[in-house]
C-alpha positions as CSV (number, residue, x, y, z in Angstrom):
1,X,-78.9,32.0,-9.7
2,X,-76.4,34.4,-11.0
3,X,-75.9,35.8,-7.6
4,X,-75.0,32.2,-6.2
5,X,-72.6,31.7,-9.1
6,X,-70.9,34.9,-8.7
7,X,-70.4,34.4,-4.9
8,X,-69.1,30.9,-5.3
9,X,-66.7,31.9,-8.1
10,X,-65.4,34.9,-6.3
11,X,-64.9,32.9,-3.1
12,X,-63.0,29.8,-4.2
13,X,-61.9,28.2,-7.4
14,X,-62.0,24.8,-5.8
15,X,-65.7,25.4,-4.7
16,X,-66.6,26.5,-8.3
17,X,-65.0,23.3,-9.7
18,X,-66.8,21.0,-7.1
19,X,-70.0,22.8,-7.9
20,X,-69.4,22.2,-11.5
21,X,-68.7,18.4,-10.9
22,X,-71.8,18.0,-8.8
23,X,-74.3,19.5,-11.3
24,X,-72.5,17.9,-14.2
25,X,-73.0,14.4,-12.5
26,X,-76.7,15.3,-11.9
27,X,-77.3,16.3,-15.5
28,X,-75.7,13.1,-16.7
29,X,-77.9,11.0,-14.5
30,X,-81.1,12.7,-16.1
31,X,-79.6,12.4,-19.6
32,X,-78.8,8.6,-19.2
33,X,-82.4,8.2,-17.9
34,X,-83.8,9.6,-21.0
35,X,-81.3,7.5,-23.2
36,X,-82.6,4.3,-21.4
37,X,-86.2,5.4,-22.0
38,X,-85.5,5.9,-25.8
39,X,-83.7,2.6,-26.1
40,X,-86.6,0.8,-24.4
41,X,-89.1,2.5,-26.7
42,X,-87.1,1.5,-29.8
43,X,-86.8,-2.1,-28.6
44,X,-90.7,-2.2,-28.3
45,X,-90.8,-1.3,-31.9
46,X,-92.0,2.3,-31.5
47,X,-90.5,3.5,-34.8
48,X,-93.6,5.1,-36.3
49,X,-92.5,8.8,-35.7
50,X,-89.5,8.1,-38.0
51,X,-91.7,7.5,-41.1
52,X,-91.7,10.5,-43.6
53,X,-89.3,12.3,-41.3
54,X,-88.5,15.0,-44.0
55,X,-92.1,15.7,-44.7
56,X,-93.0,19.4,-44.5
57,X,-89.3,20.4,-44.4
58,X,-88.2,23.8,-45.8
59,X,-85.3,24.6,-48.0
60,X,-85.0,28.3,-47.2
61,X,-81.4,29.2,-46.7
62,X,-82.2,31.6,-43.8
63,X,-84.4,29.1,-41.9
64,X,-81.8,26.3,-42.3
65,X,-79.1,28.6,-41.0
66,X,-81.2,29.5,-37.9
67,X,-81.7,25.7,-37.4
68,X,-78.0,25.2,-37.4
69,X,-77.3,28.0,-35.0
70,X,-80.0,26.6,-32.5
71,X,-78.6,23.1,-32.9
72,X,-75.0,24.1,-32.6
73,X,-75.8,26.3,-29.5
74,X,-76.5,23.0,-27.7
75,X,-73.1,21.8,-28.3
76,X,-71.4,25.0,-27.5
77,X,-69.0,25.0,-24.5
78,X,-66.3,22.9,-25.8
79,X,-64.2,26.2,-26.1
80,X,-64.6,27.1,-22.4
81,X,-62.0,24.5,-21.6
82,X,-59.3,26.4,-23.3
83,X,-59.9,29.6,-21.1
84,X,-58.6,27.9,-18.0
85,X,-55.6,26.3,-19.4
86,X,-53.4,28.3,-16.9
87,X,-55.1,26.5,-13.9
88,X,-55.0,23.1,-15.3
89,X,-52.6,20.6,-13.9
90,X,-50.3,19.2,-16.5
91,X,-52.3,20.9,-19.5
92,X,-50.1,19.4,-22.2
93,X,-51.7,16.0,-21.3
94,X,-54.9,16.8,-19.5
95,X,-56.2,19.5,-22.0
96,X,-56.1,17.3,-25.0
97,X,-57.4,14.3,-23.0
98,X,-60.3,16.3,-21.8
99,X,-61.1,17.4,-25.3
100,X,-60.9,14.0,-26.8
101,X,-63.1,12.4,-24.1
102,X,-65.5,15.3,-23.5
103,X,-66.5,16.4,-27.1
104,X,-67.3,12.9,-28.4
105,X,-69.1,11.9,-25.2
106,X,-71.2,15.0,-25.3
107,X,-72.0,14.5,-29.0
108,X,-73.0,10.9,-28.6
109,X,-75.2,11.6,-25.5
110,X,-76.9,14.6,-27.2
111,X,-77.8,12.5,-30.4
112,X,-79.1,9.6,-28.2
113,X,-81.3,12.0,-26.2
114,X,-82.8,13.5,-29.4
115,X,-83.4,9.9,-30.7
116,X,-85.3,9.4,-27.4
117,X,-87.4,12.6,-28.1
118,X,-88.4,11.6,-31.5
119,X,-89.0,8.1,-30.6
120,X,-91.6,9.0,-27.7
121,X,-93.1,12.2,-29.1
122,X,-94.4,13.2,-32.5
123,X,-93.0,16.2,-34.4
124,X,-96.0,18.3,-33.4
125,X,-95.8,17.2,-29.7
126,X,-92.2,18.5,-29.7
127,X,-93.1,21.8,-31.4
128,X,-96.1,22.3,-28.7
129,X,-93.9,21.3,-25.8
130,X,-92.6,23.8,-23.4
131,X,-90.2,21.4,-22.0
132,X,-89.6,18.3,-24.3
133,X,-87.8,16.2,-21.6
134,X,-90.6,16.7,-19.1
135,X,-93.1,15.8,-21.9
136,X,-91.2,12.6,-22.6
137,X,-91.0,11.7,-18.8
138,X,-94.8,12.3,-18.6
139,X,-95.6,10.1,-21.6
140,X,-93.6,7.2,-20.3
141,X,-93.4,7.1,-16.6
142,X,-96.6,9.2,-15.8
143,X,-97.0,12.5,-14.4
144,X,-94.1,13.4,-12.1
145,X,-94.1,17.2,-12.2
146,X,-91.1,17.8,-10.1
147,X,-88.6,15.3,-11.3
148,X,-87.4,16.4,-14.9
149,X,-87.8,20.2,-14.1
150,X,-85.4,19.6,-11.1
151,X,-82.8,18.1,-13.3
152,X,-83.3,20.7,-16.0
153,X,-82.5,23.2,-13.3
154,X,-79.5,21.4,-12.3
155,X,-78.3,21.2,-15.9
156,X,-79.0,25.0,-16.3
157,X,-77.3,25.9,-13.2
158,X,-74.2,23.8,-14.2
159,X,-74.1,25.2,-17.7
160,X,-74.2,28.7,-16.3
161,X,-71.4,28.1,-13.7
162,X,-69.2,26.5,-16.3
163,X,-69.7,29.4,-18.8
164,X,-69.0,32.0,-16.1
165,X,-66.0,30.1,-14.9
166,X,-64.4,30.0,-18.3
167,X,-65.8,33.3,-19.6
168,X,-64.4,35.5,-16.7
169,X,-60.8,34.0,-17.5
170,X,-61.2,35.2,-21.2
171,X,-62.0,38.6,-19.7
172,X,-59.0,38.3,-17.2
173,X,-56.4,37.4,-19.8
174,X,-57.8,40.1,-22.4
175,X,-57.3,42.8,-19.6
176,X,-53.9,41.4,-18.8
177,X,-52.8,41.8,-22.6
178,X,-54.2,45.2,-22.7
179,X,-57.4,44.6,-24.7
180,X,-59.8,45.4,-21.7
181,X,-59.3,47.8,-18.7
182,X,-56.6,46.8,-16.3
183,X,-59.0,46.5,-13.3
184,X,-60.3,43.2,-14.8
185,X,-56.8,41.7,-14.8
186,X,-56.7,41.9,-11.0
187,X,-57.2,39.0,-8.7
188,X,-58.3,38.8,-5.1
189,X,-55.2,39.0,-2.8
190,X,-56.4,36.2,-0.6
191,X,-58.8,34.1,-2.5
192,X,-56.7,34.3,-5.7
193,X,-60.0,34.4,-7.9
194,X,-60.5,36.9,-10.9
195,X,-63.2,38.8,-9.0
196,X,-63.4,42.0,-11.2
197,X,-63.7,39.9,-14.4
198,X,-66.2,37.7,-12.7
199,X,-68.4,40.7,-11.5
200,X,-68.1,42.1,-15.1
201,X,-69.2,38.7,-16.5
202,X,-72.3,38.6,-14.3
203,X,-73.3,42.3,-15.2
204,X,-73.1,41.5,-19.0
205,X,-75.2,38.4,-18.2
206,X,-78.0,40.5,-16.6
207,X,-78.0,43.1,-19.4
208,X,-78.5,40.1,-21.9
209,X,-81.4,38.8,-19.8
210,X,-83.3,42.2,-20.1
211,X,-85.0,41.5,-23.4
212,X,-86.3,38.1,-22.2
213,X,-86.5,36.6,-25.6
214,X,-84.4,33.5,-25.4
215,X,-84.7,32.4,-28.9
216,X,-83.6,35.7,-30.4
217,X,-80.7,35.7,-27.8
218,X,-79.5,32.3,-29.0
219,X,-79.6,33.4,-32.7
220,X,-77.6,36.6,-32.1
221,X,-75.1,34.9,-29.8
222,X,-74.7,31.9,-32.2
223,X,-74.0,34.2,-35.2
224,X,-71.4,36.1,-33.3
225,X,-69.9,33.0,-31.6
226,X,-69.5,31.0,-34.9
227,X,-68.2,34.0,-36.9
228,X,-65.3,34.4,-34.3
229,X,-64.8,30.6,-34.2
230,X,-64.4,30.7,-38.0
231,X,-62.1,33.8,-37.8
232,X,-59.9,32.1,-35.1
233,X,-59.7,28.9,-37.2
234,X,-58.6,30.8,-40.3
235,X,-56.2,33.0,-38.2
236,X,-54.4,29.8,-36.8
237,X,-54.0,28.4,-40.2
238,X,-52.4,31.7,-41.4
239,X,-50.1,31.8,-38.5
240,X,-49.0,28.3,-39.1
241,X,-48.2,29.3,-42.6
242,X,-46.7,32.7,-42.1
243,X,-44.8,32.0,-38.8
244,X,-44.1,28.2,-38.8
245,X,-41.2,28.5,-36.2
246,X,-43.3,30.4,-33.6
247,X,-43.2,28.7,-30.2
248,X,-46.5,26.8,-29.6
249,X,-47.1,24.9,-26.3
250,X,-50.1,23.1,-28.2
251,X,-49.4,22.0,-31.6
252,X,-51.5,19.9,-33.9
253,X,-49.9,18.2,-36.9
254,X,-51.2,19.6,-40.2
């Protein structure tokens, strides 16, 4: 999968964006299908799984923090939009528009999908399931072993492609500003794609796959990611206070 993503993103920006649009559409079809299942089950009065929802919950701070990290990881990706600002047409309008539409849409959809999960499956069913969406589909529409895994694969591929597309731009700009080796600031002379940065991104991805412990990887990634998100937020506020007259192409009123 990484080889395909690397090849497409190195060959053409247009192909990479079309690939992203295609797999995003496939993911939304699957998600809306799950939402419809959840709404139908709620309409039938299947609300028994919501009784005593907090029973057995733990108040340990470390466990709660890990739960937040794993939950927030599902919503991560909103920051990738900023990495490709230079390649967005009319970014002053389209970037805020994409953020204002995309983030609320993803939030509402993910909440509705989780409502579907908890409506159809018990808490123990969810804990025992290797793929919750597949378990929901099997419970409601019968055993269709290929359907949901296919859409899960589409979703995973689209997420990887989007992260690679945005992440390599971050490496590209960091190298251009002198924070990484200059090699990664180069682009292909014909394809006009940041090929060295993309190759570096995929090498790092392969290294992260070596431990093969996905849960631990999420926890480590989320801790580092949200630490830097917080640092970025504080830094932006400090710059607005210390340098109020600095030129800012994008500016939010405070």
